[in-house]
C-alpha positions as CSV (number, residue, x, y, z in Angstrom):
1,M,54.0,86.7,64.2
2,E,57.5,86.8,62.5
3,L,60.6,84.7,63.2
4,N,64.1,85.2,61.8
5,G,66.6,82.5,61.8
6,V,68.3,79.5,60.0
7,I,66.5,76.4,58.8
8,I,68.2,73.6,60.7
9,A,66.0,70.7,59.6
10,V,63.7,69.8,56.7
11,L,61.4,66.9,57.7
12,P,59.9,64.5,55.2
13,A,56.8,65.7,53.3
14,K,53.4,64.1,54.1
15,S,50.4,63.7,51.8
16,G,47.0,62.2,51.8
17,V,43.5,62.6,50.6
18,S,40.9,64.6,52.5
19,A,38.1,62.4,53.8
20,R,35.7,65.3,53.6
21,T,36.4,66.7,50.1
22,G,38.3,63.8,48.5
23,K,41.1,66.1,47.3
24,P,44.8,65.4,47.8
25,W,46.7,67.5,50.4
26,F,50.5,68.0,51.1
27,T,52.3,69.3,54.1
28,Q,55.9,69.6,55.2
29,E,57.5,70.6,58.5
30,Y,60.7,72.5,59.0
31,V,62.7,73.6,62.1
32,I,64.0,77.1,62.4
33,E,66.6,78.3,65.0
34,T,66.7,81.9,66.0
35,S,69.9,83.8,66.7
36,G,70.8,85.9,69.8
37,Q,72.1,85.2,73.3
38,H,69.4,82.5,73.9
39,P,68.6,80.9,70.5
40,K,65.2,79.1,70.3
41,K,64.0,76.4,67.9
42,C,60.6,76.2,66.4
43,C,59.0,73.5,64.3
44,F,56.5,74.9,61.8
45,E,54.4,73.6,59.0
46,V,53.9,74.7,55.4
47,F,50.6,73.4,54.0
48,G,49.9,73.0,50.3
49,E,52.1,71.6,47.5
50,D,52.2,75.0,45.7
51,R,53.5,76.8,48.8
52,I,56.1,74.1,49.6
53,K,57.5,74.6,46.0
54,Q,57.2,78.4,46.2
55,F,59.0,78.8,49.5
56,N,61.7,76.2,48.5
57,L,63.1,76.0,52.0
58,Q,66.5,74.2,52.3
59,Q,68.6,73.4,55.3
60,G,71.1,76.1,56.1
61,Q,69.1,79.0,54.6
62,T,68.6,82.2,56.6
63,V,65.0,83.2,56.4
64,S,62.3,85.4,57.9
65,I,59.0,83.5,58.3
66,Q,55.5,84.7,59.1
67,I,53.5,82.2,61.1
68,D,50.0,81.7,62.7
69,I,49.8,79.9,66.0
70,D,46.6,78.1,66.9
71,A,45.5,75.3,69.3
72,S,42.8,72.7,69.0
73,E,41.3,70.2,71.4
74,Y,41.0,66.5,70.7
75,Q,39.6,64.0,73.3
76,G,40.5,66.3,76.2
77,R,44.1,67.1,75.0
78,W,45.2,70.4,73.4
79,Y,47.5,70.5,70.4
80,N,49.4,73.5,69.0
81,S,49.6,74.2,65.3
82,I,52.2,76.6,63.9
83,K,51.6,77.3,60.2
84,C,53.8,79.4,58.0
85,Y,52.1,81.5,55.4
86,N,55.0,83.7,54.1
87,V,58.8,83.3,53.7
88,T,61.4,86.0,52.9
89,H,64.9,84.6,52.1
90,T,67.6,86.8,53.7
91,D,71.3,87.1,53.2
92,L,74.0,85.6,55.4
93,F,73.9,88.5,57.9
94,G,70.1,88.2,58.5
95,Q,69.2,91.3,56.5
96,Q,66.9,91.5,53.6
97,P,68.7,91.9,50.3
98,A,69.2,95.6,49.5
99,P,66.9,97.0,46.8
100,E,68.3,98.0,43.4
101,P,69.7,101.5,43.5
102,Q,67.5,104.1,41.7
103,P,69.1,106.6,39.3
104,V,69.3,110.1,40.6
105,V,67.5,112.6,38.5
106,Q,68.7,116.1,38.7
107,E,66.3,118.8,37.4
108,V,67.8,121.7,35.4
109,N,66.0,125.0,35.0
110,E,65.6,127.0,31.8
111,A,68.9,128.8,32.3
112,G,70.8,125.5,32.2
113,T,71.8,125.5,35.8
114,D,70.3,123.5,38.7
115,D,68.1,125.1,41.3
116,L,70.1,123.8,44.3
117,P,71.5,126.6,46.5
118,F,74.8,124.7,47.0
């Protein structure tokens, strides 16, 4: 699933050590607000120190995020999990940055003129 909007909150990072593997883990939550007639807010999580640094999400940035939504049960209650796995930073107008223009190559035939009929 993909969401487009502005990062309105950056929550404190959390870390710990996995009881199962003994390896350290890092996670950070962010809140994105969509645009439109009825804006919505969504709190999502980025898991892993490398992804947190790679995405470098800051409050006020306009981004497009790709998320996975899942739910799990614990002692008879269900909990949602919204994890972000990809971020694209967009410009102020909510559009992706324009790609670099490619040079136009015009072919010339052996007579030294182009083959175009106009």
